[in-house]
Backbone as a ProteinNet text record, in pm:
[ID]
protein_1_A
[PRIMARY]
XXXXXXXXXXXXXXXXXXXXXXXXXXXXXXXXXXXXXXXXXXXXXXXXXXXXXXXXXXXXXXXXXXXXXXXXXXXXXXXXXXXXXXXXXXXXXXXXXXXXXXXXXXXXXXXXXXXXXXXXXXXXXXXXXXXXXXXXXXXXXXXXXXXXXXXXXXXXXXXXXXXXXXXXXXXXXXXXXXXXXXXXXXXXXXXXXXXXXXXXXXXXXXXXXXXXXXXXXXXXXXXXXXXXXXXXXXXXXXXXXXXXXXXXXXX
[TERTIARY]
13378.5	13425.4	13312.4	13217.2	13107.4	13027.6	13002.6	12926	13003.5	13135.7	13218.5	13219.9	13232.6	13229.3	13096.6	12988.6	12855.8	12839.7	12885.3	12876	12957.1	13076.3	13160.1	13091.5	13031.1	12963	12846.8	12769.7	12657.1	12704.4	12808.9	12862.9	12915.4	12979.6	13030	12915	12806.5	12690.8	12629.8	12616.7	12561.7	12649.4	12782.1	12873.2	12860.3	12849.1	12839.6	12708.4	12597	12466.4	12412.5	12465.3	12412.7	12521.7	12648	12756.1	12804.9	12758.5	12801.7	12697.6	12733.7	12634.4	12546.4	12603	12527	12456.9	12475.7	12422.1	12269	12205.8	12059.8	12002	12064	12016.9	12031.3	12143.2	12163	12056.6	12025.3	11923.7	11787.7	11751.2	11622.4	11615.8	11722.6	11724.1	11713.9	11786.2	11788.3	11651.4	11587.9	11463.2	11340	11356	11239.2	11166.8	11239.3	11177.8	11116.8	11132.6	11083.8	10978.3	10988.2	10900.3	10816.6	10688.8	10607.6	10558.7	10538.6	10477.3	10340.2	10312.9	10187	10182.4	10292.2	10296.8	10338.1	10362.5	10400.2	10525.9	10624.2	10749.9	10781.8	10832.9	10877.9	11030.2	11089.4	11235.2	11265.2	11302.5	11327.3	11475.1	11508.1	11645.8	11676.2	11600.8	11608.3	11736.6	11801.7	11929.2	11920.4	12002.6	12007.4	11904.6	11827.5	11714.1	11741.3	11852.1	11877.1	11778	11736.3	11634.2	11499.3	11467.5	11341.8	11334.9	11442.5	11444.8	11428.2	11495.8	11485.7	11344.7	11283.6	11148.9	11044.6	11062.8	10970.4	10983.7	11107.1	11127.8	11062.4	11046.1	10977.8	10826.2	10777	10633.6	10566.4	10645.1	10587.1	10568.9	10471.5	10462	10560.6	10615	10720.4	10690.2	10706.6	10708.3	10853.4	10913.8	11054.8	11065.4	11125.3	11136	11281.5	11303.6	11440.5	11438.1	11513	11509.7	11607.6	11708.6	11812	11767.2	11767.2	11710.1	11779.3	11911.5	11981.9	11937.4	11921.5	11876	11729.2	11649.7	11509.7	11504	11589.7	11592.9	11634.3	11731.2	11771.1	11655.5	11584.7	11471.4	11359.5	11336	11233.2	11271.4	11400.5	11445.9	11428.9	11453.6	11445.4	11306.6	11221.8	11094	10974.8	10998.2	10891	10771.8	10790.7	10679.7	10626.5	10676.4	10633.4	10520.9	10400.8	10285.1	10297.1	10387.8	10406.5	10503.4	10559.3	10654.8	10601.7	10595.2	10558.1	10679.7	10719.2	10835	10788.2	10850.2	10818.5	10945.7	10955.4	11077.1	11080.1	11109.8	11105.2	11193.2	11212.7	11274.9	11166.6	11202.9	11111.3	11168	11078	11118.2	11005.2	11015.1	10912.8	10787.5	10799	10683	10704.8	10596.1	10603.7	10659.8	10726.4	10782.5	10890.7	11000.2	11117	11242	11351.6	11478.9	11592.2	11705	11822.9	11906.6	11929.9	12011.6	12159.2	12240	12384.8	12434.6	12487.5	12524.9	12670.7	12694.6	12830.2	12843.8	12908.1	12905.4	12969.8	13085.5	13156.6	13103.1	13032	12971.8	12826.2	12740.6	12604.4	12517.8	12552.8	12470.3	12486.6	12582	12593.6	12549	12477.6	12413.9	12312.3	12291.5	12214.4	12138.6	12037.7	11967.6	12021.9	12114.4	12162.8	12304.3	12315.7	12447.5	12526.1	12457.2	12523.9	12585.5	12510	12562.8	12682.2	12673.9	12785.1	12911.3	12895.3	13011.8	13071.9	12986.7	13039.4	13083.8	13001.7	13041.5	13159.3	13158.8	13266.5	13402	13404	13530.7	13590.6	13516.1	13566.4	13650	13745.9	13833.3	13759.3	13644	13572.4	13516.4	13511.1	13462.5	13575.3	13698.2	13812.2	13796.5	13811.1	13799.9	13660.4	13560.2	13422.5	13393.4	13331.7	13295.1	13151.5	13090.1	12953	12946.1	12852.1	12829	12678.5	12635.2	12491.6	12432.7	12326.8	12259.4	12122.2	12034.6	11901.9	11810.2	11708.2	11597.7	11508.7	11468.3	11387.5	11260.7	11150.9	11027.7	11044.2	10978.1	10982.8	10839.8	10819	10691.3	10717.9	10619.7	10634.3	10592.3	10635.8	10590.8	10439.8	10385.1	10240	10167.6	10219.2	10155	10166.2	10281.1	10296.7	10197.9	10183.4	10092.1	9948.3	9912.2	9776	9747.1	9849.1	9828.5	9844.3	9939.8	9974	9937	9905.4	9873.8	9983.2	9950.9	10044.8	10145	10274.1	10373.7	10404.3	10443	10492.2	10636.4	10711.6	10852.8	10893.5	10978.2	11032.7	11183.7	11256.6	11401.9	11431.8	11503.4	11536.5	11688	11734.8	11878.8	11895.8	11905.1	11899.3	12013.9	12123.9	12247.7	12225.9	12194.2	12186.1	12052.6	11953.4	11822.1	11717.5	11764	11671.3	11577.8	11632.5	11548.4	11443.3	11478.5	11380.5	11269.3	11306	11204.8	11107.7	11160.6	11074.4	10987.8	11028.9	10943.2	10817.3	10821.1	10704.6	10615.2	10633.9	10554.5	10482	10351.8	10273.2	10213.4	10255	10202	10311.8	10306.8	10406.9	10381.8	10489.3	10480.4	10533.9	10491.3	10533.4	10684.4	10759.6	10904.5	10969.5	11093.1	11167.5	11316.2	11395.8	11539.3	11587.1	11696.8	11759.6	11909.9	11984.1	12129.7	12185.7	12300.6	12373.8	12519.7	12581.9	12721.4	12781.2	12889.6	12944.1	12976.6	13038.4	13070.4	12948.4	12833.6	12709.7	12603.2	12643.2	12553.1	12431.6	12443.7	12329.7	12207.1	12230.4	12118.1	12046.3	12122.2	12059.8	11986.7	12044.8	11978.7	11847	11846.3	11722.8	11617.3	11660.1	11565.7	11502.6	11584.8	11531.8	11432	11466.9	11375.6	11241.8	11249.5	11125.6	11040.6	11104	11028.4	10964.6	11039.7	10984.8	10870.6	10869.5	10757.6	10629.4	10644.8	10529.2	10485.8	10574.8	10543.9	10671.4	10658.8	10774.5	10820.7	10953.6	11012.3	11121.8	11147.8	11267.9	11364.6	11495.7	11597.9	11707.6	11761.1	11881.7	11969.8	12096.3	12183.9	12256.8	12293	12376.9	12491	12608.9	12728.7	12756.3	12778.4	12811.2	12704.6	12750.3	12659.4	12665	12690.9	12705.6	12572.8	12462.5	12329.4	12321	12364.8	12361.1	12315.3	12197.8	12143.8	12210.8	12239.7	12295	12216.4	12212.6	12250	12142.8	12163	12066.3	11932.1	11934.8	11812.9	11795.5	11673.6	11654.4	11688	11721.8	11754.9	11636.3	11621	11530.1	11596.8	11518.8	11571.1	11691.1	11682.9	11792.1	11921.6	11913.2	12033.6	12092.8	12007.6	12058	12126.7	12069	12130.2	12265.6	12276.7	12407	12509.2	12465.3	12556	12603.5	12511	12547.4	12643.2	12617.5	12701.3	12842.4	12856.8	12986.6	13070.3	13015.6	13090.3	13211.6	13328	13441.5	13415.4	13480.8	13453.8	13479.1	13570.8	13603.2	13529	13425	13347.5	13280.5	13264.1	13196.5	13049.7	12995.1	12853	12768.7	12639.9	12549.9	12405.4	12317.9	12174.8	12115.1	12020.5	11938.6	11806	11765.4	11635.6	11545.7	11423.9	11329.3	11198.6	11143	11012.1	10919.9	10805.4	10708.8	10646.1	10626.9	10561.4	10427.5	10320	10189.1	10156	10096.7	10060	9956	9975.7	9881	9768.6	9645.5	9530.6	9467.6
7134.1	7259.7	7341.1	7279.1	7358.6	7432.2	7364.6	7430	7548.2	7532.9	7642.1	7758.1	7726.5	7831.5	7905.7	7830.5	7891.9	7983.1	7937.1	8019.2	8147.2	8133.5	8251.3	8347	8293.3	8376.8	8453.4	8387	8454.7	8563.9	8536.3	8638.4	8758.3	8729.6	8836.8	8921	8857.3	8930.5	9019	8965.2	9044.1	9165	9145.7	9257.6	9364.7	9321.9	9416.7	9495	9424.5	9487.5	9547.5	9505.3	9557	9609.7	9597.5	9630	9773.1	9851.9	9991.8	10078.8	10147.9	10214.4	10314.9	10393.6	10499.1	10452.3	10326.7	10277.1	10279.3	10242.1	10238.7	10377.3	10480.5	10617.3	10657.3	10618.4	10648.2	10580.8	10455.4	10383.7	10450.6	10490.3	10556.6	10686.3	10762.9	10890	10865.1	10766.1	10738.5	10691.3	10600.1	10540.7	10622.5	10730.7	10811.7	10865.5	10888.3	10937.8	10829.7	10703.5	10592.3	10508.1	10500.5	10414.7	10503.6	10526.3	10620.5	10559.4	10640.6	10591.2	10531	10414.9	10347.9	10274.9	10280.5	10214.5	10068.4	10007.8	9867.1	9855.1	9780.8	9760.4	9611.2	9566.9	9429.5	9429.1	9345.4	9327.7	9190.6	9187.8	9063	9031.4	8931.1	8904.2	8981.3	8950.4	9029.8	9006.5	8892.1	8862.9	8881.7	8971.7	8988.6	9087.5	9151.4	9231.6	9376.4	9434.1	9574.1	9668.9	9636.1	9718.6	9701.1	9579.8	9556.5	9645.3	9647.4	9727.4	9876.2	9923.8	10065.7	10101.7	10016.5	10047.4	10040	9949.6	9945.9	10073.9	10122	10246.9	10364.9	10354.5	10458.8	10444.2	10337.2	10318.5	10239.4	10166.6	10087.6	9942.4	9875.3	9730.3	9669.3	9553.8	9494.2	9347.1	9307.1	9165.9	9132.2	9045.2	9009.8	8871.5	8863.8	8739.2	8693	8571.4	8519.4	8366.8	8306.4	8160.6	8083.8	8149.9	8078.6	8055	7929.2	7892.2	7963.1	7979.6	8046.5	8191.3	8260.4	8399	8406.1	8309.1	8305.6	8296.3	8212.8	8201.7	8333.3	8402.9	8534	8633.4	8632.4	8723	8689.8	8561.6	8522.1	8566.7	8556	8600.6	8751.3	8825.2	8970.1	9027.7	8961	9021.7	8926.5	8807.4	8708.9	8753.3	8842.5	8890.8	9026	9074.2	9204	9181.3	9223.7	9204.1	9282.9	9379	9459.4	9398.6	9282.2	9214.7	9076	9045.4	8912.3	8847.6	8732.1	8660.5	8556.7	8556.3	8460	8380.5	8256.3	8176	8114	8196	8151.8	8243.6	8203.1	8288.2	8339.3	8436.5	8485.7	8457	8438.1	8416.5	8452.2	8406.6	8439.3	8354.8	8239.7	8155.5	8076.1	8026.9	7952.4	7812.5	7758.4	7624.3	7603.4	7539.3	7518.2	7544.8	7578.7	7601.8	7563	7526.2	7486.4	7608.8	7630.6	7742.7	7706.4	7796.8	7782.6	7856.7	7784.4	7841.6	7885.2	7997.6	8043.5	8048.5	7947.6	7930.5	8046	8091.1	8197.1	8336.7	8347.9	8476.1	8450.9	8418.7	8374	8478.5	8606.5	8708	8706.2	8630	8618.4	8481.2	8405.3	8283.5	8322	8235.5	8273.8	8156.3	8186.2	8085.8	8078.2	8166.2	8176.2	8119.3	8002.3	7944.5	8030.8	8090.2	8177.9	8298.7	8360.3	8475.7	8435	8321.7	8276.8	8255.3	8199.8	8175.7	8306.2	8396.7	8521.1	8621.5	8644.2	8736.6	8679.9	8548.2	8485.7	8495.8	8520.7	8535	8673.9	8768.9	8905	8917.1	9011.3	9025.3	9053.2	9119.7	9153.4	9030	8916.5	8793.3	8692.9	8741.5	8651.8	8580.5	8450.4	8373.3	8328.6	8375.5	8333.3	8208.4	8110.7	7988.6	7950.2	7877.1	7832.9	7681.3	7622.7	7479.1	7454.1	7340.6	7313.2	7312.9	7389.7	7398.6	7334.2	7374.2	7311.2	7357.7	7278.1	7322.6	7413.4	7525.9	7622	7652.5	7684	7722.7	7857.1	7871.9	7996.1	8045.9	8174.9	8237.7	8359.3	8443.2	8556.5	8686.4	8796.5	8926.9	8940.9	8894	8901.8	8828.1	8710.2	8633.8	8706.9	8768.2	8845.4	8961.8	9030	9143.8	9098	8986.6	8935.5	8902.9	8853.6	8810	8923.7	9015.2	9115.2	9257.7	9281.5	9416.1	9474.5	9584.4	9651	9732.9	9705	9774.9	9914.7	10001.4	10133.9	10127.8	10029.5	10017.1	9870.9	9828.3	9693.2	9700.9	9637.5	9623.2	9481.2	9469.1	9338.1	9321	9230	9202.5	9051.2	8990.8	8844.8	8788.6	8861.4	8810.8	8750.4	8836.6	8794.2	8741	8737.3	8684.8	8795	8920.5	9033.2	9036.1	9011.1	9014.2	8904.7	8788.8	8680.8	8721	8788.1	8835.3	8931	9022.9	9119.9	9056.2	8940.8	8870.2	8816.7	8805.9	8762	8876.5	8994	9112.3	9156.5	9177.8	9213.1	9353.2	9433.5	9569.2	9661.2	9789.5	9881.9	9906.9	9929.1	9960.9	10101.9	10166.8	10305.1	10325.1	10234.9	10251.9	10120.2	10101.8	9981	10004	9909.6	9912.5	9773	9766.3	9638.7	9659.6	9554.3	9561.6	9558.4	9624.7	9610.9	9576.8	9506.7	9463.8	9475.2	9551	9582.5	9459.5	9353.7	9239.3	9167.9	9187.1	9124.9	9232.9	9343	9458.5	9427	9323.4	9286.4	9250.6	9200.4	9166.3	9292.2	9396.5	9523.7	9585.8	9575.5	9627.7	9553.8	9423.1	9345.6	9391.1	9428.7	9481.7	9611.6	9699.8	9825.6	9799	9708.1	9674.4	9623.8	9538.8	9484.7	9594	9682	9789.8	9881.1	9913.4	10002.6	9937.5	9804.6	9735.8	9749.1	9779.8	9796.5	9942.1	10033.4	10175.5	10257.6	10384.9	10474	10499.8	10502.6	10524.3	10630.5	10689.8	10769.7	10686.9	10710.6	10626.3	10710.3	10654.3	10702.8	10581.5	10604.6	10495.8	10536.5	10436.9	10459	10358.1	10402.2	10320.2	10252.4	10121.1	10047.2	10065.5	10089.3	10111.9	10257	10348.3	10489	10556.4	10498.6	10555	10699	10719.3	10852.4	10837.1	10892.9	10879.9	10978.2	10930.2	11011.7	10980.7	11075.9	11216.9	11297.1	11427.4	11511.6	11510.6	11510.3	11501.8	11359	11304.5	11164.8	11139.6	11012.8	10969.5	10899.4	10921.1	10838.3	10703	10605.7	10470.2	10466.5	10538	10536.3	10589	10698.3	10756.3	10663.1	10597.8	10502.1	10385.7	10335.5	10222.9	10262.3	10383.1	10428.8	10438.5	10483.6	10490.4	10350.2	10255	10117.6	10058.4	10081.1	10025.5	10084.2	10207.3	10273.6	10239.1	10167.3	10135	10048.3	10077.6	9987.3	9854.9	9746.5	9615.2	9607.9	9690.8	9685.9	9791.8	9851.2	9950.9	9885.4	9958.9	9902	9874.5	9780.7	9749.1	9855.7	9843.9	9939.6	9901.3	9998.8	9975.4	10080.1	10035.8	10125.6	10146.2	10271.8	10304.4	10358.1	10308	10346	10393.6	10499.3	10548.5	10555.6	10490.8	10484.4	10620.6	10653.1	10776.7	10740.9	10743.8	10709.4	10800.8	10742.3	10820	10924.8	11043.7	11153.4	11141.3	11137.3	11123.1	11258.5
8547.2	8487.1	8422.5	8346.1	8291.1	8397.8	8512.4	8619.4	8676	8690.6	8742	8643.3	8513.7	8412.2	8413.8	8430	8431.2	8551.8	8668.1	8788.7	8772.6	8715.4	8691.8	8595	8489.2	8391.9	8452.4	8538.2	8602.5	8697	8774.7	8863.9	8785.3	8672.8	8587.3	8534.2	8492.8	8442.6	8550.9	8671.6	8781.7	8811.3	8806.7	8832.1	8724.4	8598.1	8487.5	8493.3	8516.3	8503.2	8632.3	8747.1	8873.6	8967	8928.4	9020.2	9016.8	8920.9	8911.4	8981.6	9091.4	9175.8	9103	9011.8	8945.2	8817.6	8781.9	8656.3	8654.2	8764.6	8769.1	8743.4	8798.3	8776.9	8629.9	8567.5	8426.2	8339.5	8371.5	8294.8	8307.3	8428.7	8447.8	8367.8	8371.4	8298.8	8147.9	8098.3	7955.2	7905	7979	7931.5	7965	8041.2	8077.8	7955	7846.7	7724.4	7637.4	7677.9	7597.5	7669.7	7800.4	7879.9	7971.2	7939.2	8017.5	8148.6	8251.2	8375.2	8345.2	8402.1	8375.3	8243.2	8166.9	8037.4	8049.6	7934.3	7926.5	7842.4	7893	7821.6	7815.5	7701.3	7684.2	7683.7	7767.6	7769.2	7709.3	7582.5	7510.7	7520.6	7598.9	7637.1	7764	7870	7993.4	8070.8	8050.8	8114.1	8265.8	8321.3	8466.5	8519.4	8431.1	8476.5	8509	8462.2	8497.5	8428.6	8305.8	8241	8310.7	8349.5	8420.6	8544.5	8620.2	8743	8713.4	8608.7	8573.7	8529.4	8449.5	8399.3	8509.2	8604.4	8717.7	8800.2	8814.5	8888.1	8817	8685	8608.8	8613.6	8675.9	8693.1	8583.6	8502.4	8393.7	8434.6	8373.6	8382.7	8284.7	8319	8237.3	8211.2	8086.1	8049	8015.7	8096.9	8082	8019.3	7901.9	7825.9	7829.1	7877.4	7890.9	7881.4	7788.1	7772.7	7860.6	7916.4	7990.6	8135.1	8175.6	8305.2	8421.5	8415.3	8525	8539.8	8428.2	8433.9	8476.2	8434.7	8479.9	8631.9	8690.6	8836.9	8901.4	8842.1	8894.9	8886.4	8774.8	8758.5	8856.1	8878.7	8976.4	9116.8	9149.3	9281.2	9298.7	9191	9201.2	9183.8	9102.4	9065.9	9080.6	9131.4	9139.5	9221.3	9317.2	9400.2	9354.3	9242.8	9190.6	9090.3	9125.3	9037.7	8908.5	8904.3	8783.9	8685	8717.7	8628.5	8595.2	8467.4	8420.5	8357.1	8406.7	8352.5	8251.3	8134.8	8029.6	8000.6	8047	8026.9	7887.5	7788.9	7649.5	7566.4	7441.1	7341.4	7247	7161.9	7059.9	6921.8	6825.4	6687.9	6594.5	6470.3	6371.5	6386.5	6452.9	6476.2	6604.5	6660.8	6786.3	6760.5	6862.9	6852.2	6955	6912.5	6996.1	6914.3	6983.4	6916	7009.4	6950.9	7028.4	7061.6	7188.4	7233	7222.1	7168	7171.9	7295.1	7390.4	7519.3	7520.8	7585.3	7613.3	7764.9	7822.3	7967.8	8042.4	7996.4	8068.9	8034.7	7924.9	7886.8	7846.6	7943	7909.6	7841.6	7852.3	7786.8	7635.9	7581.3	7435.9	7386.9	7469.8	7420.8	7313.6	7215.9	7098.2	7038.7	6961.1	6882.4	6740	6703.9	6566.6	6553.1	6490.6	6465.9	6367.8	6270.8	6174.3	6244.2	6335.6	6409.5	6493.9	6562.9	6646.9	6563.9	6443.1	6357.4	6307.1	6262.1	6202.9	6308	6410	6516.1	6594.2	6615	6691.2	6624.6	6494.3	6423	6438.5	6496.6	6512.2	6639.5	6641.7	6758.8	6889	6881.9	7005.2	7074.9	7005.2	7065.1	7087.1	7088.4	7111.2	7245.4	7244.5	7368.1	7401.7	7325.9	7349.4	7267.2	7328.8	7257.4	7291.1	7201.3	7219.2	7207.7	7277.1	7268.7	7268.1	7212.6	7210.4	7351.3	7368.2	7497.3	7491.3	7579.3	7585.2	7473.4	7446.3	7362.9	7447.9	7390.1	7465	7386.7	7457.9	7387.9	7319.1	7206.7	7128.4	7108.6	7134.4	7104.9	7016.7	6995.5	6904.4	6971.4	6912	6960.8	6947	6836.3	6819.8	6932.4	6970.7	7078.1	7211.2	7237.7	7361.7	7365	7252.3	7246.2	7268.2	7207.6	7225.1	7371	7441.9	7579.5	7680.9	7656.7	7758.2	7719.6	7594.5	7550.4	7463.3	7398.6	7306.9	7387.9	7372.9	7455.3	7402.7	7494.5	7456.6	7408.7	7458.4	7420.6	7429.1	7334.9	7333.4	7316.1	7404.5	7389	7342.9	7229.7	7175	7177.4	7260.1	7272.2	7275.9	7157	7146.7	7063.2	7053.9	6994.4	6855.9	6761	6622.7	6578.7	6668.4	6634.4	6625.7	6625.8	6629.5	6508.2	6388.7	6269	6273.2	6328.2	6342.4	6439.5	6547.1	6642.8	6573.9	6492.4	6425.7	6317.7	6265.8	6170.9	6239	6370.3	6445.9	6489.5	6429.4	6460.6	6334.6	6343.3	6225	6232.4	6329.2	6342.8	6393.1	6357.9	6412.2	6560.3	6634.3	6776.5	6799.9	6907.4	6928.8	6927.1	6991.5	6997.3	7034.6	6987.1	7022.2	6998.1	7044.9	7018.3	6985.6	6907.7	6877.8	6864.6	6888	6889.3	6747.4	6727.2	6601.9	6631.5	6538.3	6548.4	6409.2	6395.8	6263.5	6178.9	6232.7	6146	6088.5	6149	6099	6079.5	6020.2	6005.1	5917.5	5833.8	5749.7	5834.1	5955.9	6043.5	6091	6123.6	6161.7	6043.8	5923.9	5804.5	5779.2	5804.6	5789.8	5890.1	6011.3	6110.6	6061.9	6005.3	5953	5840.9	5750.1	5641	5695.1	5797.1	5853.1	5917.1	5993.9	6057.3	5953.9	5847.8	5745.9	5669	5662.5	5598.1	5679.7	5808.4	5897	5909.5	5875.2	5886.8	5891	5867.2	5867.3	6010.5	6028.8	6161	6154.8	6268.3	6290.6	6374.3	6353.8	6416.9	6480.8	6588.8	6653.9	6685.3	6713	6756.6	6883.5	6961.7	7079.8	7074.5	7114.7	7104.9	7238.5	7234	7355.3	7462.3	7583.9	7696.8	7742.8	7649	7686.8	7717.6	7672.8	7698.8	7651.1	7528.2	7467	7323.1	7290.6	7155.8	7060.6	6941.4	6834.3	6706.9	6613.9	6623.8	6696.7	6702.2	6772.2	6700.7	6568	6488.2	6439.1	6440.7	6402.4	6256.5	6228.3	6093.2	6028.9	5899.6	5821.5	5798.3	5753.1	5735.6	5640.9	5529.1	5432.5	5489.8	5566.1	5626.5	5730	5808.8	5906.8	5837.3	5729.6	5658	5600.6	5549.6	5498.3	5610.1	5727.6	5841.7	5881.7	5887.2	5921.7	5818.6	5691.9	5587.3	5588.3	5639.3	5641.3	5764.3	5860.3	5980.9	5947.8	6006.4	5988.3	6058.6	6014.8	6073.8	6223.1	6273.5	6416.1	6498.1	6440.8	6515	6634.9	6744.6	6861.5	6832.9	6906.3	6891.8	6961.1	6947.6	7011.6	6985.8	7000.2	6982.7	6890.5	6809.2	6728.2	6800.4	6814.2	6872.2	6761	6757.3	6652.7	6715	6653.1	6696.3	6572.8	6586.4	6475.8	6452.5	6324.3	6284.8	6221.7	6298.4	6241.2	6123.1	6020.4	5901.8	5938	5884.1	5907.2	5805.6	5853.4	5764	5735.8
[MASK]
+++++++++++++++++++++++++++++++++++++++++++++++++++++++++++++++++++++++++++++++++++++++++++++++++++++++++++++++++++++++++++++++++++++++++++++++++++++++++++++++++++++++++++++++++++++++++++++++++++++++++++++++++++++++++++++++++++++++++++++++++++++++++++

């Protein structure tokens, strides 16, 4: 039964991320303002690789980081011969080492390294029917280590199911732009991400709801305004992503 659940979960992920014909075009249009041609992008939590494919179509080099062996095999099948894609079969955190993955067989894209996130997010109605079980130990590296090895990225997408703040603790310098996921029942994790980014430098912020690929508001938010918006979200608000752009200090 676990193998059948896992196979079903992978097929479901492929259908969601690659099964909508116009989705690839939407992704390219959305990320064109964030991922420059000839640039470098890190996909942290690459899953089925739909962002990798979009960024390659935009002409960027991609470092795809994914700890789940099944998704690594999918990424190798899709991009293993592409010299512009580097696959890193690992997770990211605040320091290098190993960590135990909590696996969700039927919904593998919500597998996580955070037991606290699984307990709190799993109690919300949007995760009804989702369960986690102890999975494999996976290697953990850091954003700083990736940068040292592959170069400073123009954009980083972080989608690691409640471990985003830990990933940012492994970063010691501001980056041009990045995104991270937010979820209303555990909004404190998104607030911690904002605090970490602001400790590295001033940023402007936008948010997008669900998979709509539409940034709001029209004018960027300062950190304080974004935090107030996050704090005001009702518990059943849909999840989404925060996009941040670093504002280098003017000398």
